C-alpha positions in Angstrom: -95.4 170.0 125.9 -92.2 168.0 125.9 -88.8 169.7 126.0 -85.9 168.6 123.8 -82.2 169.2 124.0 -80.4 169.5 120.7 -76.7 168.9 121.3 -74.6 170.3 118.4 -71.6 168.2 117.5 -68.9 169.6 115.3 -65.7 168.3 113.7 -63.4 171.1 114.7 -61.0 170.1 111.9 -63.6 171.2 109.3 -64.5 174.4 111.2 -62.8 177.6 110.0 -60.1 178.9 112.3 -61.7 182.3 112.5 -65.1 180.8 113.5 -68.3 180.9 111.6 -68.7 183.3 108.6 -70.7 186.4 108.9 -73.2 185.0 106.4 -73.6 181.8 108.6 -74.1 183.9 111.7 -76.8 186.0 109.9 -78.6 182.9 108.6 -78.4 181.3 112.1 -79.7 184.5 113.7 -82.7 184.6 111.4 -83.5 181.0 112.1 -83.2 181.4 115.8 -85.5 184.5 115.6 -88.0 182.3 113.7 -87.8 179.5 116.3 -88.2 182.0 119.1 -91.2 183.7 117.5 -92.8 180.2 117.1 -92.6 179.8 120.9 -90.2 176.8 120.6 -86.8 178.1 121.6 -86.2 178.2 125.3 -82.4 178.7 125.3 -79.5 178.4 122.9 -75.7 179.1 122.8 -72.5 178.1 121.1 -69.5 176.9 123.1 -65.9 177.9 123.0 -63.4 175.6 121.3 -62.4 172.4 123.0 -58.9 173.8 123.5 -60.4 176.0 126.2 -62.3 173.2 127.9 -61.6 170.9 130.8 -63.0 167.5 131.7 -63.5 166.5 135.3 -63.7 162.7 135.7 -64.6 160.5 138.7 -63.1 157.0 138.3 -62.1 154.4 140.9 -62.8 156.8 143.8 -60.5 159.5 142.4 -61.0 162.8 140.6 -58.9 163.9 137.6 -59.0 167.0 135.5 -57.9 167.0 131.9 -57.5 170.2 129.9 -58.3 170.5 126.2 -57.7 170.1 123.4 -58.8 166.5 123.5 -56.8 164.9 120.7 -58.8 161.6 121.0 -62.0 163.4 120.1 -63.0 163.9 116.4 -66.3 165.6 117.2 -66.9 167.9 120.1 -70.0 169.6 121.5 -70.1 173.0 119.8 -73.4 174.3 121.2 -76.9 173.4 122.2 -80.5 174.4 121.9 -83.3 173.8 124.4 -86.6 173.6 122.7 -90.2 173.0 123.7 -91.9 171.2 120.8 -95.2 169.4 120.3 -93.3 166.1 119.5 -90.0 164.7 118.5 -90.8 165.1 114.8 -91.0 168.9 115.3 -87.7 168.9 117.3 -86.0 167.0 114.5 -87.4 169.4 111.8 -85.9 172.4 113.7 -82.6 170.6 114.1 -82.5 169.8 110.4 -83.2 173.4 109.5 -80.4 174.5 111.8 -77.9 172.1 110.1 -78.9 173.4 106.7 -77.8 177.0 107.4 -74.1 175.8 107.5 -71.8 176.0 104.5 -70.9 172.6 102.8 -67.4 172.4 104.4 -68.8 172.1 107.9 -69.2 168.6 109.5 -71.9 169.2 112.0 -74.7 167.1 113.6 -77.4 167.5 116.2 -78.2 164.8 118.8 -81.9 165.4 119.7 -83.0 164.1 123.1 -86.2 164.5 125.0 -85.7 165.8 128.5 -87.0 163.3 131.1 -89.6 165.0 133.2 -90.0 164.4 136.9 
């Protein structure tokens, strides 16, 4: 069965300063439990805010390191899910269900990509 990486993009300006609400975390936990019991979820995690991130770049034969926050970025990667699904349609369905657990004030999207095998 193919594996898919769902990359969660968030607009940090719409995310609450204190992080996700308890209600959101409960709904997300219930959905993750359902995905896991279905044998689909291989791994998932949220990421710390971009203010705590660094970017290492290789350009013109030189390395550079830039510490966050990255003011030029509107959306940042907020988390990921690694899933094993029968097809892309199933991966998109799980990603859609994940997005729907968020409150209306969030701006969040999932980029779903199949993992290239061998």
